[in-house]
N, C-alpha and C positions, 0 to 999 in steps of 0.2 A: 820162368823163377831166378831169383839171384845168381843161385848155383850155375844153372844152364848158361846165363849169360856170361857170367865170368869165364867159364870153363870154355865156351865158345871164342872168349878172346884171348885163351893160351894161357888161363891161369890154372894152378893146381888148388884145389878146394879141400878143407877139412870141415866136416860140419858136425857139432855137439848137439843133439836134443835136448831139451829140458822140458820134465812133464809139466805142462801147466794145465793140464784139463782135470789134473785130479783134486783142483780146488785146495792143494795142502801147501799154502805158500812157503810154509818153512822148509817143507821137501824141495819145493821149486828153487827158493832160494840157495839153500846148500848145494845143489846141483849145479846153480849158475855160478856158485863162489868156487867150485871146484872145476869148472870150465878154464878158468884163467890159469893155472898151472898148465893144465892139459893143452891148451893152445901155444902155451910158451914152448912146452916139450916137443910139439909138433914143429916149431919153428916157423911159424907165422909171422909175417909182418903187416897184416891188418885183418881187423876182426869187425865183420858186421854183426850188429846187434838186433834182433827182432824181437826181445822179451819186451812186455807190456812193463809199465814202471813199477808197478805191484810185485812182481817177479823178478826184478832187475837189481834190487838192493844189494843182494848176496853178491852177484856179479861185479856190480860197480865196487862196493865195498873191498873186495879181495884185489881189485884194481889198485885202489888207493893203498892195500898195505903191501902189494909186492911192487908196484909201479914198473910192468912190463913194458918192455921197448916198442911193441906192435902199436898201430895206430889203430882206434877205432871211431865205427864210423854208425849210428843209427838209424837202421830203416822205419819209416813212421807207418808199420805193418798193424799197431795197437790204435785203439779208438783215441787215445790222447796223449800217446807220446810226446808229441812235438807241441802241444798247446801249453799256455800261460801255467793251467792247472797241473799238468804232466811236468813242466819244469820245476814248479815249487815241491812238487814231492820226488823228485828225482837226487841220488846221491851226490853229494858235492864231488865226490871221486871221480864223476862225470866230467866235470871242467872242461872245457875244449874239444870233447867230442862233435863230431858235425852230425846233423840229422838231414837227410833228405826227403822232404815234405810238401803237401799242399797247402800247410797252413800258412798263414800270415803270420806277422809281428810288429808292434808297435815301435819296436827298436830299431836301430839303422847303424849300418856301420860307420856313419858319419856322427853318430849322436843324435840326441833330440827325441822326442816321440812324436810319432806320427797321428796324422788327422783321420777321423773317419769319412768314408764317402759317404753319398747320400743316403744309399741302402743300409748302410752300418747305423749311420745317424738316426736313421728310422727303427733298426732295431733296439737301438740302447735305449731310446723314449718310450717304445713299447714295453720292455724289460722294466724299467722305472717305475712306469704307468700300473703295472699289472703287479710289482712285488713291493708294496709297503714297506715290509721288512727294512730296506735298504734307504728308505727316506728321500727317494727321489736323487738318490747318488750312484752312479755307475761310474767307477775309476778303472782307466786301461791297465791291462798286467796285473790286476788284483784277483788271486786264485778264484775259482768258481766257487759261490756260497759264503765268500768272506765277508763278515761283519765287523766293521770296526778295528780293521789292521791298522794298528799305530806304527806311524813313522819315527824317526830318530827326533825329528823335530815338534813330534804331537800332532801331526796331522792325522786324521781316521780315514782310511780307505776303505770302500765298499765292493763288492766283487763285481767283477767286468760282467758284462751281459752273455747270453750263451748264444754265438753266431751259427753254429750248427743246426740247433732247433730253429733260430729264426729262418735260414735258410730253408728246412725241411717244410716249414709252415707256409712260406712263399708257394714252394713247388706244388704241395698238396693242393692248395688253393687254385694254383693256374691249372693244373692239371684236371680239376675236377669241372671247372669253369667251361672248360675245352672236351669233356668226355661226353657229350650226347646230353639230352634231354633226362635220359633213366641213365645213367650211368653203371655200367658192369665194371667187374674185374679187368677184362679184356680192353674195354674203352679206356677204362682209366690208364692202364699200363701203357697202350698206344699213345694216349695223348701226353703222357709223363716223357716219353722218350722222344718227342718232339721240341721240347722245353729247351731254351738255352735263356742266359741272362744274369743277373747279379748274383754274385755268392759272397756273403758276409766273412772276412777274415780267412779267406783260403783264396788260391788259385787267382792270385792277382786280381781280386775282385769278380770274377767273372766264371760261369761254367754252362756246360752244354751235356745233353744225352744224344745219342744217335744209335743208330742199327748196330746191334751187337756191344754199344756202349753204355752200361747199365751203372756208370758212375758220372760223377757231373763235373769235379774238376777237372781244368784243361791245362793246366800251368803246375810246375814245383820251383822249389828252391832249396838252397843249402843254408842251414842255420847253425849257428855255433853255441853251444850250453855254456851258459855265463853266469859267475856267482854274485850275487847280491843278499843284502841280509838288513835287518829292521837297524842295525846299527850305523848302517851308511847314510851320510848325509846326502841330501839331493843335490845334485851338481848346478853349476849353472844353465846347461843345457836341459835340466828338469828329467836327470835321469839318475839313477841310483846305480853307479859303476855301468851305465850303457842301458840300464834296465828300466823299464816305464814304471817299475812298483819295488818295493825295498825285498823283493821275492827273486830266487833263480831264474833267470829267463833265457828264451832263444833269440840271438840277435844275427840277423842276416849276415851270411859272410861277403857278398858283394852287392846283395840287392838286386841282383838278376836273377828273373824268371826266366825259365825254360818250359816251349811247349813240351806236350805229353802226345807222343808220335805212337799211332798204332803199330 
């Protein structure tokens, strides 16, 4: 865990637990807000945030109100914390926060909007082919499910495709085709553990399972929470304050990927 790694490196830690299991968003956000003053009272110099964005607005709102001196880093423990959708739903007070994640970004520390690789381009094409509501258009960085997101110059953007689901369908198909003539749960699981290959919008485009490794990603990067809005004009580099769409986004800190070591 993060605690054991930090303490093993000689740091002292303070843990504040927010109850996200009750399903009570208001209570969880109130607990998160109270944690800000408590961390300050404890004299911490860095806070690692592991809350999903739906439970973190209280915390970030209080950060915005109190402007604590300690730094904050988000650990991508929730399913969509550091995705384009997660960024679009995160409180602006999180501006400048760093997230360590296996998710990719179309943004770049040098500006501009990145291109799809071959697998991602196939995923995007299948997305627009199967969902007529998007009228054949899928825009990089537009939040999931968005239809007609209007930019300052009147352009209408539609939802980015779903990279995770595309990768999962690819893996399920590959595993089934290699699980024998009459696949069983065990033969499917064994075939899945043997897989490596492309991964859309994560892990620098690659992934691999393995013995005792039940997650597909093999690389991670650090990204920074950056603000953008519909009032921002598109820049000469095709971005909105560095973001590929006029919504808050994650921008890679350096663009360097790091291998996940067992």
